[in-house]
TIMI-2910 file (N, C-alpha, C, CB; in pm, 1 decimal, decimal comma, always signed):
<rs>
+----------+----------+----------+----------+----------+----------+----------+----------+----------+----------+----------+----------+------+
!      n_x !      n_y !      n_z !     ca_x !     ca_y !     ca_z !      c_x !      c_y !      c_z !     cb_x !     cb_y !     cb_z ! resn !
+----------+----------+----------+----------+----------+----------+----------+----------+----------+----------+----------+----------+------+
!  +2417,2 !  +4293,2 !   +523,0 !  +2303,5 !  +4203,2 !   +514,0 !  +2402,9 !  +4096,0 !   +606,3 !  +2239,3 !  +4154,0 !   +335,7 !  Met !
!  +2327,2 !  +3998,5 !   +667,6 !  +2364,7 !  +3905,1 !   +735,7 !  +2402,9 !  +3786,9 !   +696,5 !  +2297,1 !  +3892,2 !   +800,5 !  Thr !
!  +2480,7 !  +3717,4 !   +649,0 !  +2533,9 !  +3595,6 !   +619,5 !  +2429,7 !  +3466,2 !   +689,0 !  +2692,1 !  +3600,1 !   +679,3 !  Tyr !
!  +2364,2 !  +3390,3 !   +634,3 !  +2317,6 !  +3253,7 !   +673,1 !  +2359,1 !  +3192,6 !   +567,4 !  +2170,8 !  +3228,5 !   +702,8 !  Arg !
!  +2387,4 !  +3053,2 !   +634,5 !  +2458,1 !  +2923,2 !   +537,5 !  +2362,0 !  +2873,8 !   +504,1 !  +2552,9 !  +2808,1 !   +593,6 !  Pro !
!  +2228,6 !  +2835,9 !   +506,3 !  +2108,7 !  +2777,2 !   +445,8 !  +2059,5 !  +2891,6 !   +344,6 !  +1992,4 !  +2735,4 !   +563,0 !  Gly !
!  +2096,9 !  +3012,6 !   +349,2 !  +2011,5 !  +3090,2 !   +274,8 !  +2069,4 !  +3064,1 !   +114,2 !  +2015,7 !  +3253,5 !   +332,5 !  Trp !
!  +2196,6 !  +3072,9 !    +70,0 !  +2259,9 !  +3038,3 !    -28,5 !  +2215,5 !  +2901,4 !    -93,3 !  +2385,2 !  +3043,2 !    +10,1 !  Met !
!  +2159,6 !  +2811,8 !    -22,5 !  +2146,2 !  +2663,1 !    -92,6 !  +1999,9 !  +2692,6 !   -131,9 !  +2171,5 !  +2506,0 !    +17,8 !  Ala !
!  +1909,6 !  +2741,8 !    -25,6 !  +1760,9 !  +2788,8 !    -60,9 !  +1748,1 !  +2841,5 !   -177,2 !  +1704,3 !  +2885,2 !    +24,2 !  Ala !
!  +1842,5 !  +2940,7 !   -211,7 !  +1808,1 !  +3056,5 !   -318,1 !  +1854,6 !  +2922,9 !   -444,2 !  +1931,4 !  +3248,5 !   -305,8 !  Val !
!  +1992,3 !  +2882,9 !   -444,6 !  +1987,0 !  +2773,8 !   -553,9 !  +1903,8 !  +2679,8 !   -588,3 !  +2067,0 !  +2710,6 !   -547,3 !  Ser !
!  +1829,4 !  +2573,2 !   -467,3 !  +1733,5 !  +2535,4 !   -504,6 !  +1624,5 !  +2586,2 !   -546,0 !  +1717,9 !  +2485,9 !   -451,1 !  Leu !
!  +1578,9 !  +2684,8 !   -534,7 !  +1441,8 !  +2740,9 !   -580,1 !  +1494,9 !  +2771,0 !   -721,9 !  +1373,7 !  +2883,9 !   -487,8 !  Ala !
!  +1599,1 !  +2829,4 !   -751,2 !  +1635,1 !  +2833,3 !   -908,9 !  +1671,5 !  +2755,1 !   -966,0 !  +1709,0 !  +2899,3 !   -950,3 !  Ala !
!  +1691,7 !  +2627,2 !   -910,0 !  +1692,1 !  +2473,3 !  -1015,9 !  +1517,8 !  +2443,3 !  -1029,4 !  +1792,9 !  +2294,5 !   -912,3 !  Leu !
!  +1480,0 !  +2451,1 !   -918,8 !  +1310,4 !  +2398,6 !   -948,5 !  +1232,6 !  +2487,2 !  -1035,8 !  +1214,1 !  +2393,5 !   -806,8 !  Ile !
!  +1262,2 !  +2609,4 !  -1057,7 !  +1227,5 !  +2710,3 !  -1133,5 !  +1244,1 !  +2671,2 !  -1284,4 !  +1304,7 !  +2826,5 !  -1093,2 !  Thr !
!  +1407,9 !  +2633,9 !  -1269,5 !  +1459,4 !  +2598,5 !  -1447,9 !  +1387,0 !  +2464,3 !  -1459,7 !  +1665,0 !  +2572,2 !  -1487,6 !  Ala !
!  +1367,8 !  +2391,0 !  -1388,7 !  +1304,5 !  +2240,7 !  -1403,7 !  +1159,0 !  +2265,8 !  -1450,9 !  +1303,7 !  +2146,4 !  -1250,0 !  Gly !
!  +1114,7 !  +2381,7 !  -1384,5 !   +956,2 !  +2360,3 !  -1428,9 !   +935,3 !  +2411,7 !  -1562,3 !   +847,5 !  +2438,1 !  -1331,8 !  Cys !
!  +1020,6 !  +2516,0 !  -1616,7 !  +1043,4 !  +2584,8 !  -1704,1 !  +1051,3 !  +2462,5 !  -1825,7 !  +1163,1 !  +2677,9 !  -1668,7 !  Ala !
!  +1146,6 !  +2428,1 !  -1809,2 !  +1185,5 !  +2325,1 !  -1931,2 !  +1092,7 !  +2240,9 !  -1965,3 !  +1297,0 !  +2238,4 !  -1907,4 !  Ser !
!   +992,1 !  +2176,8 !  -1839,5 !   +894,3 !  +2083,3 !  -1870,3 !   +753,6 !  +2173,0 !  -1945,1 !   +858,0 !  +1999,0 !  -1719,5 !  Gly !
!   +760,8 !  +2261,6 !  -2007,0 !   +635,6 !  +2314,9 !  -2020,4 !   +563,6 !  +2279,1 !  -2191,1 !   +659,3 !  +2483,4 !  -1984,2 !  Ser !
!   +618,0 !  +2201,3 !  -2241,9 !   +537,2 !  +2148,1 !  -2337,6 !   +584,0 !  +2150,4 !  -2446,5 !   +430,9 !  +2194,0 !  -2346,4 !  Gly !
!   +750,4 !  +2236,4 !  -2467,9 !   +749,2 !  +2318,6 !  -2556,4 !   +833,9 !  +2251,7 !  -2646,4 !   +780,2 !  +2445,9 !  -2518,0 !  Ser !
!   +865,0 !  +2075,0 !  -2647,7 !   +915,7 !  +2004,2 !  -2730,7 !   +855,2 !  +1981,6 !  -2850,1 !   +938,9 !  +1911,8 !  -2681,8 !  Thr !
!   +893,8 !  +1996,1 !  -2967,2 !   +859,6 !  +2033,2 !  -3081,5 !   +809,6 !  +1831,1 !  -3134,9 !  +1013,4 !  +2140,9 !  -3168,6 !  Pro !
!   +649,6 !  +1833,6 !  -3149,1 !   +581,0 !  +1742,6 !  -3183,1 !   +539,1 !  +1640,3 !  -3050,3 !   +655,4 !  +1684,8 !  -3293,0 !  Gly !
!   +554,4 !  +1712,5 !  -2959,6 !   +488,9 !  +1641,2 !  -2839,1 !   +413,2 !  +1752,9 !  -2740,6 !   +611,8 !  +1555,9 !  -2749,9 !  Val !
!   +233,8 !  +1677,0 !  -2755,0 !   +130,0 !  +1765,0 !  -2708,7 !   +118,6 !  +1676,0 !  -2563,0 !    -21,4 !  +1778,0 !  -2820,7 !  Thr !
!    +41,0 !  +1763,2 !  -2454,0 !    +11,8 !  +1734,3 !  -2354,2 !   -138,2 !  +1679,1 !  -2385,0 !    +39,0 !  +1840,1 !  -2264,9 !  Ala !
!   -172,1 !  +1565,2 !  -2329,7 !   -292,6 !  +1459,1 !  -2309,9 !   -405,4 !  +1573,6 !  -2271,9 !   -263,4 !  +1323,2 !  -2169,1 !  Pro !
!   -506,9 !  +1599,8 !  -2317,5 !   -671,3 !  +1635,8 !  -2304,2 !   -722,6 !  +1597,8 !  -2174,6 !   -767,1 !  +1556,4 !  -2414,0 !  His !
!   -770,0 !  +1682,6 !  -2124,8 !   -832,5 !  +1599,5 !  -1983,2 !   -952,3 !  +1504,6 !  -2015,9 !   -897,2 !  +1714,2 !  -1861,7 !  Ala !
!  -1006,2 !  +1486,8 !  -2125,3 !  -1066,9 !  +1382,2 !  -2152,2 !   -988,8 !  +1251,9 !  -2209,5 !  -1158,3 !  +1425,7 !  -2230,2 !  Ser !
!   -882,0 !  +1269,2 !  -2225,1 !   -807,1 !  +1156,6 !  -2258,4 !   -768,6 !  +1104,8 !  -2150,8 !   -704,7 !  +1175,1 !  -2338,1 !  Ala !
!   -754,1 !  +1174,3 !  -2019,6 !   -679,0 !  +1115,6 !  -1940,5 !   -792,9 !   +987,1 !  -1874,1 !   -611,3 !  +1233,3 !  -1836,2 !  Arg !
!   -701,2 !   +901,9 !  -1820,8 !   -818,6 !   +767,9 !  -1766,4 !   -721,4 !   +785,8 !  -1611,6 !   -811,3 !   +545,3 !  -1882,9 !  Thr !
!   -861,4 !   +705,2 !  -1549,8 !   -853,5 !   +711,6 !  -1390,6 !   -830,7 !   +524,8 !  -1368,1 !  -1035,4 !   +796,2 !  -1303,0 !  Thr !
!   -752,7 !   +511,2 !  -1286,8 !   -725,0 !   +395,0 !  -1220,7 !   -856,3 !   +280,1 !  -1210,6 !   -675,7 !   +443,5 !  -1081,2 !  Ala !
!   -849,0 !   +175,9 !  -1226,4 !   -948,2 !    +99,0 !  -1200,0 !   -973,6 !    +84,8 !  -1033,2 !   -918,2 !    -29,6 !  -1272,1 !  Pro !
!  -1101,0 !    +88,1 !   -975,9 !  -1133,2 !    +81,8 !   -818,1 !  -1149,9 !    -56,7 !   -832,8 !  -1270,4 !   +171,2 !   -745,9 !  Lys !
!  -1050,9 !   -132,2 !   -723,9 !  -1104,4 !   -245,6 !   -675,8 !  -1133,6 !   -287,8 !   -515,0 !  -1024,6 !   -329,2 !   -729,2 !  Ser !
!  -1233,9 !   -325,0 !   -475,0 !  -1309,8 !   -366,8 !   -370,6 !  -1309,4 !   -502,1 !   -321,3 !  -1423,4 !   -339,5 !   -398,0 !  Val !
!  -1274,5 !   -562,2 !   -211,7 !  -1323,7 !   -683,3 !   -173,7 !  -1465,6 !   -694,4 !   -211,7 !  -1304,2 !   -703,7 !    -34,6 !  Pro !
!  -1500,1 !   -864,7 !   -259,7 !  -1654,8 !   -869,0 !   -311,9 !  -1668,8 !  -1037,3 !   -264,6 !  -1682,8 !   -827,3 !   -518,6 !  Tyr !
!  -1762,9 !  -1070,3 !   -202,0 !  -1841,7 !  -1182,1 !   -223,1 !  -1927,9 !  -1206,4 !   -295,9 !  -1884,3 !  -1209,6 !   -150,9 !  Asn !
!  -1909,8 !  -1263,5 !   -404,5 !  -2001,7 !  -1288,0 !   -489,7 !  -2073,5 !  -1420,4 !   -456,5 !  -1944,6 !  -1283,8 !   -616,6 !  Leu !
!  -2225,1 !  -1354,2 !   -487,3 !  -2340,5 !  -1466,8 !   -454,8 !  -2319,2 !  -1563,9 !   -556,0 !  -2502,3 !  -1414,2 !   -460,9 !  Tyr !
!  -2322,8 !  -1695,9 !   -517,9 !  -2308,6 !  -1805,8 !   -629,7 !  -2391,4 !  -1913,3 !   -607,1 !  -2171,4 !  -1862,1 !   -643,4 !  Thr !
!  -2495,1 !  -1911,0 !   -535,5 !  -2571,4 !  -2030,1 !   -493,6 !  -2665,7 !  -2072,5 !   -618,2 !  -2660,5 !  -1996,6 !   -355,9 !  His !
!  -2708,8 !  -2019,0 !   -719,6 !  -2780,1 !  -2054,4 !   -770,8 !  -2717,0 !  -2050,4 !   -922,8 !  -2887,1 !  -1994,8 !   -729,0 !  Cys !
!  -2551,9 !  -2046,4 !   -942,9 !  -2504,2 !  -1992,4 !  -1035,7 !  -2455,5 !  -1874,8 !  -1071,2 !  -2555,8 !  -2008,9 !  -1086,8 !  Gly !
!  -2349,6 !  -1799,4 !  -1134,1 !  -2310,5 !  -1705,0 !  -1149,1 !  -2374,9 !  -1604,8 !  -1281,1 !  -2189,5 !  -1741,2 !  -1144,6 !  Ile !
!  -2439,1 !  -1529,8 !  -1218,4 !  -2530,6 !  -1454,7 !  -1300,0 !  -2563,6 !  -1311,4 !  -1262,2 !  -2649,3 !  -1525,4 !  -1304,8 !  Ala !
!  -2529,9 !  -1252,6 !  -1166,4 !  -2550,0 !  -1119,9 !  -1110,9 !  -2443,4 !  -1124,5 !   -987,3 !  -2716,3 !  -1091,0 !  -1064,4 !  Tyr !
!  -2443,6 !   -975,5 !   -987,5 !  -2341,4 !   -923,6 !   -862,4 !  -2437,4 !   -792,7 !   -860,3 !  -2136,6 !   -893,6 !   -899,5 !  Ala !
!  -2448,3 !   -763,9 !   -715,9 !  -2549,4 !   -660,0 !   -634,5 !  -2435,7 !   -589,0 !   -570,4 !  -2673,4 !   -731,0 !   -512,4 !  Lys !
!  -2412,2 !   -466,3 !   -622,9 !  -2331,6 !   -334,4 !   -548,1 !  -2402,4 !   -223,7 !   -506,6 !  -2231,0 !   -269,0 !   -634,4 !  Val !
!  -2431,0 !   -212,1 !   -373,8 !  -2503,0 !   -131,9 !   -336,3 !  -2695,3 !   -161,8 !   -383,8 !  -2424,3 !     -8,1 !   -391,8 !  Gly !
!  -2732,6 !    -51,4 !   -423,2 !  -2887,7 !   -103,7 !   -501,9 !  -2844,7 !    -88,2 !   -685,5 !  -3062,1 !    +43,9 !   -446,5 !  Asn !
!  -2733,1 !   -140,2 !   -727,3 !  -2709,1 !   -171,7 !   -869,4 !  -2720,4 !   -275,8 !   -895,2 !  -2607,8 !   -146,1 !   -919,6 !  Arg !
!  -2718,1 !   -357,2 !  -1025,8 !  -2715,3 !   -494,5 !  -1045,2 !  -2612,8 !   -489,5 !  -1165,7 !  -2866,0 !   -565,7 !  -1073,1 !  Tyr !
!  -2549,0 !   -606,4 !  -1165,9 !  -2440,0 !   -581,2 !  -1283,9 !  -2488,5 !   -750,3 !  -1356,8 !  -2224,9 !   -555,2 !  -1211,4 !  Tyr !
!  -2483,2 !   -773,1 !  -1442,1 !  -2535,2 !   -912,4 !  -1520,0 !  -2391,5 !   -949,7 !  -1578,3 !  -2672,8 !   -888,4 !  -1660,7 !  Gln !
!  -2357,8 !  -1098,9 !  -1567,4 !  -2257,9 !  -1156,2 !  -1611,0 !  -2267,4 !  -1164,8 !  -1752,1 !  -2241,0 !  -1268,6 !  -1551,3 !  Ala !
!  -2143,1 !  -1117,4 !  -1845,2 !  -2153,4 !  -1140,7 !  -1956,0 !  -2202,5 !  -1251,8 !  -2020,1 !  -2069,5 !  -1121,8 !  -1984,3 !  Thr !
!  -2124,4 !  -1382,0 !  -1918,1 !  -2133,1 !  -1519,1 !  -1941,9 !  -2155,7 !  -1565,1 !  -1810,7 !  -2014,6 !  -1581,9 !  -2010,5 !  Val !
!  -2309,0 !  -1616,2 !  -1817,0 !  -2341,4 !  -1675,9 !  -1678,9 !  -2286,6 !  -1802,8 !  -1602,4 !  -2465,1 !  -1699,8 !  -1684,8 !  Pro !
!  -2236,0 !  -1843,6 !  -1526,4 !  -2175,4 !  -1972,5 !  -1524,3 !  -2292,0 !  -2048,8 !  -1449,9 !  -2022,9 !  -1976,9 !  -1448,9 !  Leu !
!  -2269,7 !  -2181,7 !  -1474,3 !  -2342,4 !  -2284,9 !  -1397,4 !  -2318,0 !  -2422,1 !  -1425,4 !  -2475,2 !  -2268,4 !  -1411,4 !  Ser !
!  -2330,0 !  -2483,1 !  -1336,4 !  -2328,5 !  -2666,9 !  -1346,2 !  -2419,0 !  -2736,4 !  -1431,2 !  -2365,7 !  -2739,6 !  -1208,2 !  Asp !
!  -2510,6 !  -2634,7 !  -1475,5 !  -2602,7 !  -2697,8 !  -1557,5 !  -2769,5 !  -2725,7 !  -1486,8 !  -2525,5 !  -2836,2 !  -1596,1 !  Gly !
!  -2723,2 !  -2713,6 !  -1349,8 !  -2835,7 !  -2768,4 !  -1252,6 !  -2904,7 !  -2664,4 !  -1175,1 !  -2778,8 !  -2867,5 !  -1149,1 !  Ser !
!  -2865,3 !  -2531,3 !  -1217,2 !  -2875,8 !  -2387,4 !  -1122,1 !  -2747,4 !  -2390,3 !   -998,9 !  -3056,1 !  -2382,8 !  -1027,2 !  Gly !
!  -2665,0 !  -2470,1 !  -1009,6 !  -2560,0 !  -2452,3 !   -907,3 !  -2402,7 !  -2395,6 !   -945,1 !  -2547,6 !  -2589,7 !   -847,2 !  Asn !
!  -2344,6 !  -2350,1 !   -869,8 !  -2200,9 !  -2242,0 !   -929,1 !  -2123,6 !  -2392,7 !   -998,2 !  -2065,4 !  -2130,2 !   -750,6 !  Pro !
!  -2074,0 !  -2334,9 !  -1091,7 !  -1967,9 !  -2462,4 !  -1150,5 !  -1869,8 !  -2537,4 !  -1046,5 !  -1857,8 !  -2396,5 !  -1266,6 !  Pro !
!  -1824,2 !  -2624,0 !  -1090,2 !  -1710,5 !  -2702,6 !  -1020,0 !  -1601,3 !  -2604,3 !   -960,9 !  -1637,7 !  -2806,0 !  -1127,2 !  Ser !
!  -1564,9 !  -2608,1 !   -838,8 !  -1472,5 !  -2545,8 !   -799,3 !  -1491,4 !  -2388,6 !   -741,4 !  -1394,6 !  -2560,0 !   -899,8 !  Gly !
!  -1632,7 !  -2366,2 !   -720,6 !  -1660,6 !  -2237,6 !   -684,0 !  -1714,9 !  -2259,8 !   -552,0 !  -1750,8 !  -2162,5 !   -778,8 !  Trp !
!  -1735,1 !  -2179,2 !   -469,8 !  -1784,2 !  -2186,1 !   -364,5 !  -1939,9 !  -2171,4 !   -367,4 !  -1718,9 !  -2101,6 !   -292,5 !  Gly !
!  -2018,1 !  -2211,3 !   -232,6 !  -2136,9 !  -2202,4 !   -249,1 !  -2201,8 !  -2212,9 !   -124,8 !  -2174,7 !  -2283,9 !   -336,2 !  Asn !
!  -2265,1 !  -2096,9 !    -53,1 !  -2336,0 !  -1986,4 !   -157,9 !  -2241,7 !  -1874,0 !   -185,8 !  -2478,0 !  -1915,3 !    -95,2 !  Pro !
!  -2115,6 !  -1851,2 !   -127,7 !  -2019,4 !  -1741,5 !   -166,2 !  -1901,5 !  -1797,8 !   -217,1 !  -1983,2 !  -1650,9 !    -53,8 !  Tyr !
!  -1837,7 !  -1675,2 !   -290,4 !  -1721,0 !  -1722,0 !   -334,4 !  -1623,5 !  -1550,0 !   -308,4 !  -1744,4 !  -1799,0 !   -516,9 !  Gln !
!  -1534,5 !  -1556,3 !   -217,3 !  -1499,0 !  -1463,1 !   -172,5 !  -1372,8 !  -1416,3 !   -270,7 !  -1481,5 !  -1488,9 !    -35,0 !  Gln !
!  -1363,1 !  -1279,8 !   -337,0 !  -1284,8 !  -1223,6 !   -390,0 !  -1261,8 !  -1042,1 !   -417,7 !  -1299,9 !  -1295,4 !   -480,5 !  Gly !
!  -1274,3 !  -1000,2 !   -573,9 !  -1209,9 !   -884,1 !   -556,1 !  -1311,5 !   -828,4 !   -685,7 !  -1025,0 !   -886,4 !   -565,6 !  Thr !
!  -1377,8 !   -752,4 !   -660,7 !  -1439,0 !   -696,6 !   -761,3 !  -1364,7 !   -533,4 !   -831,2 !  -1586,8 !   -684,6 !   -698,2 !  Leu !
!  -1331,1 !   -548,4 !   -940,9 !  -1259,3 !   -422,7 !  -1042,9 !  -1388,5 !   -358,1 !  -1130,3 !  -1123,0 !   -499,5 !  -1175,1 !  Thr !
!  -1384,3 !   -213,9 !  -1071,2 !  -1465,5 !   -142,5 !  -1157,9 !  -1373,0 !    -90,3 !  -1285,4 !  -1534,9 !    -23,0 !  -1075,1 !  Phe !
!  -1356,5 !   -129,5 !  -1371,1 !  -1323,0 !    -76,8 !  -1494,3 !  -1365,4 !    +28,2 !  -1627,4 !  -1315,5 !   -160,1 !  -1525,9 !  Val !
!  -1516,1 !    +26,6 !  -1576,2 !  -1597,4 !   +133,3 !  -1626,2 !  -1687,6 !   +224,2 !  -1552,1 !  -1667,4 !    +83,3 !  -1707,6 !  Ser !
!  -1763,5 !   +278,6 !  -1594,6 !  -1903,9 !   +314,3 !  -1521,9 !  -2005,3 !   +232,8 !  -1512,6 !  -1965,2 !   +414,2 !  -1573,3 !  Pro !
!  -1984,9 !   +126,7 !  -1613,4 !  -2069,6 !    +19,9 !  -1646,0 !  -2033,1 !   -119,5 !  -1680,9 !  -2132,7 !    +58,9 !  -1737,3 !  Thr !
!  -1891,8 !   -151,7 !  -1603,9 !  -1853,6 !   -276,0 !  -1624,3 !  -1752,0 !   -291,8 !  -1561,0 !  -1839,1 !   -311,9 !  -1740,2 !  Arg !
!  -1754,6 !   -443,1 !  -1471,5 !  -1698,0 !   -487,0 !  -1354,5 !  -1641,4 !   -621,1 !  -1370,0 !  -1791,8 !   -483,2 !  -1249,9 !  Ala !
!  -1544,1 !   -642,8 !  -1317,1 !  -1473,7 !   -796,6 !  -1293,6 !  -1438,4 !   -840,5 !  -1200,6 !  -1375,5 !   -826,9 !  -1344,1 !  Ile !
!  -1510,8 !   -935,9 !  -1181,5 !  -1500,4 !  -1038,8 !  -1036,4 !  -1374,9 !  -1124,5 !  -1071,5 !  -1655,9 !  -1159,1 !  -1005,0 !  Phe !
!  -1265,5 !  -1107,8 !   -997,5 !  -1172,0 !  -1206,5 !   -975,5 !  -1141,0 !  -1277,4 !   -834,9 !  -1063,8 !  -1151,6 !  -1018,3 !  Thr !
!  -1086,4 !  -1386,8 !   -798,3 !  -1068,7 !  -1394,1 !   -675,4 !   -926,6 !  -1499,6 !   -723,1 !  -1213,1 !  -1448,0 !   -575,0 !  Asp !
!   -871,8 !  -1599,4 !   -579,0 !   -733,8 !  -1633,1 !   -593,1 !   -701,2 !  -1797,2 !   -641,7 !   -669,1 !  -1600,1 !   -449,2 !  Lys !
!   -845,6 !  -1828,6 !   -674,6 !   -854,7 !  -1938,9 !   -744,5 !   -837,0 !  -1951,0 !   -887,6 !   -956,5 !  -1980,2 !   -718,8 !  Ala !
!   -834,8 !  -1820,2 !   -926,9 !   -826,2 !  -1768,8 !  -1099,8 !   -942,9 !  -1771,0 !  -1158,4 !   -738,4 !  -1858,9 !  -1201,2 !  Gly !
!  -1061,3 !  -1738,6 !  -1068,8 !  -1173,9 !  -1701,2 !  -1147,4 !  -1188,7 !  -1572,3 !  -1190,3 !  -1279,6 !  -1728,3 !  -1087,6 !  His !
!  -1249,8 !  -1568,4 !  -1333,6 !  -1273,5 !  -1449,2 !  -1349,9 !  -1379,5 !  -1419,4 !  -1422,5 !  -1182,0 !  -1397,6 !  -1389,4 !  Arg !
!  -1505,6 !  -1346,9 !  -1412,3 !  -1622,6 !  -1314,6 !  -1419,2 !  -1673,2 !  -1185,8 !  -1467,7 !  -1657,7 !  -1334,8 !  -1318,7 !  Val !
!  -1688,4 !  -1139,1 !  -1591,9 !  -1717,5 !   -988,9 !  -1615,0 !  -1839,5 !   -974,7 !  -1650,2 !  -1639,2 !   -921,8 !  -1713,5 !  Val !
!  -1924,0 !   -838,8 !  -1545,0 !  -2023,8 !   -808,1 !  -1550,8 !  -2029,5 !   -632,0 !  -1618,5 !  -2071,2 !   -846,8 !  -1416,2 !  Phe !
!  -2158,4 !   -647,8 !  -1667,5 !  -2207,7 !   -506,6 !  -1703,5 !  -2347,6 !   -472,4 !  -1604,9 !  -2248,4 !   -502,6 !  -1882,5 !  Thr !
!  -2341,0 !   -347,1 !  -1572,8 !  -2450,4 !   -297,7 !  -1523,0 !  -2586,2 !   -293,7 !  -1612,3 !  -2412,3 !   -175,6 !  -1482,9 !  Leu !
!  -2658,3 !   -344,3 !  -1515,9 !  -2827,8 !   -367,0 !  -1572,3 !  -2873,9 !   -227,3 !  -1577,0 !  -2945,6 !   -466,0 !  -1457,7 !  Val !
!  -2901,2 !   -154,6 !  -1669,9 !  -2972,8 !    +13,7 !  -1653,0 !  -3096,7 !    -34,5 !  -1623,1 !  -2980,5 !   +135,2 !  -1801,2 !  Thr !
!  -3173,9 !    +93,5 !  -1561,5 !  -3310,7 !    +96,8 !  -1541,0 !  -3395,8 !    +31,4 !  -1629,9 !  -3348,4 !   +215,0 !  -1535,1 !  Ser !
!  -3335,0 !    +23,4 !  -1756,0 !  -3442,5 !     -2,5 !  -1856,1 !  -3432,1 !   -180,5 !  -1899,8 !  -3411,9 !   +112,4 !  -2002,2 !  Gly !
!  -3363,4 !   -213,4 !  -1816,6 !  -3334,6 !   -366,1 !  -1812,1 !  -3437,1 !   -426,7 !  -1785,2 !  -3240,5 !   -412,8 !  -1722,8 !  Gly !
!  -3408,7 !   -564,0 !  -1783,2 !  -3528,1 !   -664,5 !  -1763,4 !  -3572,7 !   -700,3 !  -1650,3 !  -3509,7 !   -775,9 !  -1812,1 !  His !
!  -3523,7 !   -628,1 !  -1593,5 !  -3528,1 !   -611,4 !  -1422,2 !  -3536,8 !   -737,1 !  -1321,1 !  -3661,3 !   -528,1 !  -1383,7 !  Gly !
!  -3465,6 !   -815,5 !  -1361,9 !  -3429,8 !   -929,6 !  -1278,8 !  -3330,9 !   -929,7 !  -1143,1 !  -3372,7 !  -1014,0 !  -1370,7 !  Arg !
!  -3353,3 !   -964,2 !  -1057,6 !  -3279,0 !   -942,0 !   -966,9 !  -3226,8 !  -1072,7 !   -904,7 !  -3342,0 !   -859,4 !   -885,8 !  Thr !
!  -3127,2 !  -1075,4 !   -794,2 !  -3058,2 !  -1214,8 !   -800,4 !  -3148,3 !  -1291,5 !   -703,3 !  -2888,7 !  -1216,8 !   -752,4 !  Ile !
!  -3243,5 !  -1232,1 !   -606,5 !  -3331,9 !  -1331,8 !   -552,1 !  -3425,2 !  -1348,1 !   -669,5 !  -3404,9 !  -1289,5 !   -411,8 !  Glu !
!  -3498,1 !  -1306,9 !   -794,6 !  -3538,3 !  -1395,7 !   -852,7 !  -3474,0 !  -1498,8 !   -955,5 !  -3614,1 !  -1344,5 !   -887,7 !  Ser !
!  -3355,2 !  -1474,3 !   -953,6 !  -3301,9 !  -1599,7 !  -1012,3 !  -3321,5 !  -1691,8 !   -960,1 !  -3191,3 !  -1611,7 !  -1030,9 !  Val !
!  -3308,4 !  -1718,6 !   -817,1 !  -3267,0 !  -1833,4 !   -752,4 !  -3427,7 !  -1894,8 !   -705,8 !  -3148,7 !  -1793,6 !   -618,6 !  Cys !
!  -3513,8 !  -1820,6 !   -759,3 !  -3661,4 !  -1859,7 !   -685,2 !  -3693,7 !  -1967,4 !   -820,6 !  -3805,1 !  -1693,3 !   -655,2 !  Ala !
+----------+----------+----------+----------+----------+----------+----------+----------+----------+----------+----------+----------+------+
</rs>
């Protein structure tokens, strides 16, 4: 057999990796691996321009509408003081299949809930009419 300097290092490394994998097999008493259904995915965040011209009531994402859990207005159908008009630039974070949270650099935070097909059918356009 011909001696190769890197061969022994490769065999040693493979042995260490195999031993490390075997020791992490979940055989520790009282510790169980989480079930696939218990795993969560990280929330997805996207840049978002929130329409604020008539107050903060809805967010449209594609063909889906999300309703603000607490609509915001100045009382006259405008965005509250400190909000941009007609849009506020920020981030929309989808924390679940039916919930999204808008945040921006000014510290605003609005929670939105998906309007299902059985919802009241209002759209952003009808809110401002």
